[in-house]
PAZAPA-4460 file (N, C-alpha, C; in steps of 0.05 Angstrom, whole numbers, plus 32768, in hexadecimal, padded with zeros to 4 digits):
% residues 113
    n_x    n_y    n_z   ca_x   ca_y   ca_z    c_x    c_y    c_z   seq   type   mol
   894D   8ADA   85D6   8948   8AC3   85E7   8937   8AB3   85C7     1      M     A
   8949   8A96   85D1   8936   8A80   85C2   8921   8A7F   85C4     2      A     A
   890C   8A6E   85B5   88F8   8A6F   85B0   88F4   8A4E   85B5     3      E     A
   88E3   8A3B   85C4   88E5   8A24   85C3   88D2   8A16   85A8     4      P     A
   88DA   8A08   859A   88D8   89F6   8580   88B7   89E7   8581     5      T     A
   88AF   89E2   859C   8893   89D0   859C   8879   89E4   85A3     6      D     A
   8883   8A04   8598   886F   8A0E   859C   8859   8A1C   85AD     7      G     A
   8855   8A10   85C4   8843   8A10   85DA   8850   8A30   85F0     8      Y     A
   8867   8A2F   85F1   886B   8A42   8603   8858   8A63   85F4     9      R     A
   8858   8A6D   85DF   884E   8A84   85D8   883B   8A88   85E0    10      S     A
   8824   8A6F   85E4   8806   8A68   85E6   87FD   8A76   85FE    11      E     A
   8812   8A73   861C   880A   8A73   863B   881A   8A7F   864A    12      S     A
   8816   8A8B   8664   8829   8A90   866E   8841   8A83   8677    13      A     A
   8856   8A97   866F   8876   8A80   8674   887F   8A6B   8691    14      P     A
   886C   8A83   86A9   8865   8A70   86C1   885C   8A51   86BB    15      D     A
   8845   8A52   86AE   8839   8A42   86AE   883C   8A2B   869F    16      H     A
   884C   8A33   8686   8866   8A1D   8671   8877   8A15   8680    17      V     A
   8885   8A23   8692   889A   8A1A   86A6   8893   8A05   86B9    18      D     A
   8878   8A05   86C5   886F   89F1   86D4   8868   89DD   86C6    19      A     A
   8862   89DF   86AE   885A   89CA   86A7   8878   89BA   869E    20      I     A
   8883   89BE   868F   88A1   89B8   8691   88AC   89AB   86A2    21      N     A
   88A5   89BB   86BF   88B8   89B0   86D0   88A9   899A   86E1    22      Q     A
   888E   8992   86DF   887B   8980   86EB   887F   8969   86D4    23      I     A
   8887   8966   86B4   8893   8959   86A6   88AC   8945   86A7    24      F     A
   88B5   895C   86B8   88D3   8951   86B7   88D4   8945   86D0    25      A     A
   88C7   894B   86E8   88C4   893B   8705   88B5   891C   86F5    26      E     A
   8899   891C   86EC   888F   8903   86D8   88B3   88F0   86D7    27      F     A
   88B1   8906   86BB   88D2   88EE   86B2   88E3   88DF   86CA    28      E     A
   88E3   88F2   86D5   8901   88DD   86F5   88E4   88CE   86FC    29      F     A
   88CE   88DD   870C   88C4   88C7   871F   88B3   88B2   870C    30      A     A
   88AE   88A5   86EC   88A1   889D   86E0   88B5   8893   86C8    31      Y     A
   88CD   888B   86D6   88DF   8890   86BB   88D6   887F   869C    32      H     A
   88CE   8863   86A2   88CE   8856   8698   88AE   8859   8680    33      N     A
   889F   8858   8691   8877   8865   868B   887D   887F   867C    34      Q     A
   8894   8893   8682   8890   88A7   8675   88A4   88A1   8655    35      Y     A
   88B4   888F   8654   88BD   889C   8640   88A2   8887   8628    36      H     A
   8895   8878   863A   8886   8865   8623   886E   8878   861B    37      K     A
   8867   8890   8635   884F   8892   8624   8856   88AB   8617    38      A     A
   8874   88BC   8613   8874   88D2   8604   8891   88C6   85FE    39      F     A
   888E   88B6   85E4   88A0   88AC   85DD   88BB   88B0   85C6    40      A     A
   88A6   88DC   85C4   88B7   88E3   85B0   88AC   8903   85B8    41      N     A
   88B8   890E   85A9   88BD   892A   85B3   889A   8940   85A4    42      A     A
   889B   8930   8591   887E   893D   8582   8864   892F   8596    43      E     A
   8866   891A   859C   8854   890F   85B3   8856   8922   85D7    44      S     A
   8868   8927   85E1   8871   8935   85F2   886B   894C   85EC    45      L     A
   8868   8955   85DF   886A   8983   85D6   8849   8979   85E0    46      A     A
   8833   896B   85C9   881C   8964   85C7   8810   895D   85E0    47      I     A
   8818   894C   85F5   8813   8945   8613   881A   8962   8622    48      A     A
   882D   8973   8620   8831   898C   8632   881F   899D   8629    49      K     A
   8819   89A5   8613   8805   89B0   8602   87E4   89B8   860E    50      K     A
   87E3   8993   8611   87CB   8984   861C   87CA   8992   8641    51      Y     A
   87DC   898D   8651   87E5   8989   8667   87E8   89A5   866F    52      W     A
   87E8   89B6   8659   87E9   89DA   8662   87D1   89DD   8664    53      L     A
   87C8   89DB   8649   87A6   89E4   8645   8790   89DE   8659    54      S     A
   8792   89BF   8664   8782   89B8   867D   8780   89CD   8692    55      S     A
   87A4   89CA   869A   87B4   89DC   86B2   87AA   89FD   86B9    56      L     A
   87A3   8A04   86A2   87B2   8A20   86A1   87A1   8A37   86B6    57      E     A
   878B   8A20   86C3   877F   8A3A   86D1   8784   8A38   86F1    58      N     A
   8799   8A2D   86F5   87A7   8A26   8714   87C1   8A30   870D    59      Y     A
   87CD   8A34   872D   87E7   8A47   8727   87F8   8A36   8720    60      L     A
   8815   8A46   8719   8825   8A28   8713   8839   8A1F   8728    61      P     A
   8838   8A2E   8741   883E   8A1D   875B   8827   8A16   8761    62      T     A
   880B   8A1A   8760   87F9   89FD   8764   87FA   89E5   8753    63      Q     A
   8801   89E0   873A   8800   89CA   8731   881D   89C5   8734    64      I     A
   8836   89D1   8737   884B   89BF   8743   884D   89AD   8759    65      V     A
   883E   89C5   876F   8838   89B3   8784   8821   8994   8781    66      K     A
   8813   899E   8775   8803   8987   8774   8808   896F   875D    67      A     A
   8817   8973   874E   882A   895B   8745   8839   8952   8750    68      A     A
   884A   8961   8766   8861   894E   8774   884F   893F   878E    69      K     A
   883C   8945   8795   8825   8935   87A7   881E   8923   879B    70      R     A
   8814   8923   8780   8809   890D   8774   8829   88F9   8774    71      V     A
   8838   8905   876A   884F   88F2   875B   8858   88E0   877F    72      I     A
   8855   88F5   8793   885B   88DA   87AE   8846   88C1   87B2    73      R     A
   8825   88C0   87AD   881C   88BA   87B0   880C   88A1   8793    74      S     A
   881E   88AE   877D   8810   889A   8767   882B   8884   875F    75      Q     A
   8822   886B   875D   883C   885D   874F   883C   8867   8739    76      D     A
   882B   8865   8726   882B   8868   8705   882D   888D   86F7    77      Y     A
   8833   888D   86DF   8830   88A8   86DC   880B   88B3   86D2    78      L     A
   8806   88CD   86E5   87F8   88DA   86E9   87E5   88D9   86D7    79      P     A
   87C8   88E3   86D5   87BC   88E6   86C2   87BC   890B   86CA    80      S     A
   87B4   8912   86B7   87AA   8935   86B8   8793   8933   86CF    81      I     A
   877F   891E   86D0   876A   8921   86DF   877F   891F   86FB    82      A     A
   8781   8908   86FE   8797   8909   8722   87A3   8920   8728    83      A     A
   87AF   8930   8716   87BA   894C   8717   87A8   896A   8720    84      V     A
   8796   8966   8712   8787   8977   8714   8772   8973   872C    85      V     A
   8767   8964   8736   875D   8958   8755   8770   895D   8772    86      R     A
   878E   895C   8763   87A0   8961   8773   879B   8984   877C    87      A     A
   879D   8991   8764   87A1   89B2   875E   877D   89B4   876A    88      C     A
   876D   89AD   876F   8754   89AF   877F   874A   89AE   879D    89      E     A
   875E   8998   87A0   8768   8989   87B7   8773   899B   87C3    90      E     A
   878A   89A2   87B9   87A8   89B7   87CB   87A4   89C9   87DA    91      G     A
   8792   89CE   87DD   8789   89EF   87EF   879C   89EE   8804    92      F     A
   87A4   89D4   8812   87B9   89CC   8823   87D3   89DB   881E    93      D     A
   87D5   89CF   880A   87F2   89DB   87FF   87FB   89FB   8808    94      L     A
   87E6   89FF   8807   87F1   8A1B   880C   87E4   8A25   8820    95      F     A
   87D9   8A22   8841   87CD   8A26   8852   87B9   8A37   884B    96      G     A
   87A9   8A24   883C   8786   8A30   8837   8780   8A1C   8840    97      L     A
   8761   8A1B   8849   874D   8A06   8859   8745   89FE   883D    98      P     A
   8732   89ED   8844   8722   89DA   882D   870A   89EF   8826    99      A     A
   86FD   89F0   880C   86EC   8A04   8810   86D0   8A06   881C   100      P     A
   86C8   89EC   8829   86B1   89E8   8839   86BF   89F6   8856   101      R     A
   86CC   89E8   8859   86DB   89FB   887B   86E1   8A15   8871   102      A     A
   86EC   8A20   885F   86ED   8A41   885D   86D2   8A56   8863   103      A     A
   86BF   8A45   8852   86A3   8A4B   884F   869E   8A4E   886A   104      Y     A
   869A   8A35   8881   868E   8A34   8894   86A0   8A4D   88A7   105      V     A
   86BB   8A53   88AA   86CF   8A5D   88B5   86BF   8A7A   88B1   106      E     A
   86C1   8A86   8898   86B4   8A9C   8894   8695   8AA1   88A1   107      A     A
   8682   8A95   889B   866C   8A92   88A4   8666   8A96   88C1   108      C     A
   8678   8A88   88CA   867D   8A89   88F2   868F   8AA0   88F3   109      S     A
   8696   8AB4   88E6   86AA   8AC7   88EC   8695   8AE1   88FA   110      A     A
   869B   8AFC   890C   8689   8B05   891F   8686   8B1A   8903   111      P     A
   86A1   8B22   88F7   8694   8B39   88DE   86AC   8B34   88C6   112      S     A
   869C   8B3C   88AE   86AB   8B30   8894   86CE   8B3E   888A   113      P     A
***
């Protein structure tokens, strides 16, 4: 199997790398001109992907992709890492989970553990 030349695949789980590649592909389609201005060459794109990968490695790949799609639907401009991280942290409802406070209240109100 051929290894990518940008060097970031070997450092992280393949699922996370695939998630980053997917969201960058979606960013390219959704924000075409902004994307190409921000990532004008292969080197800057590779550096950006490595940075995003390190910033989002604590989230599940499916959570990253769903959060990015949510941000794409709500923002007119190419999102920052902070916007995607916020969407990951706020995205409990994407998986049918309650917000942390609601889960705490529900657990405290339960008759038994």
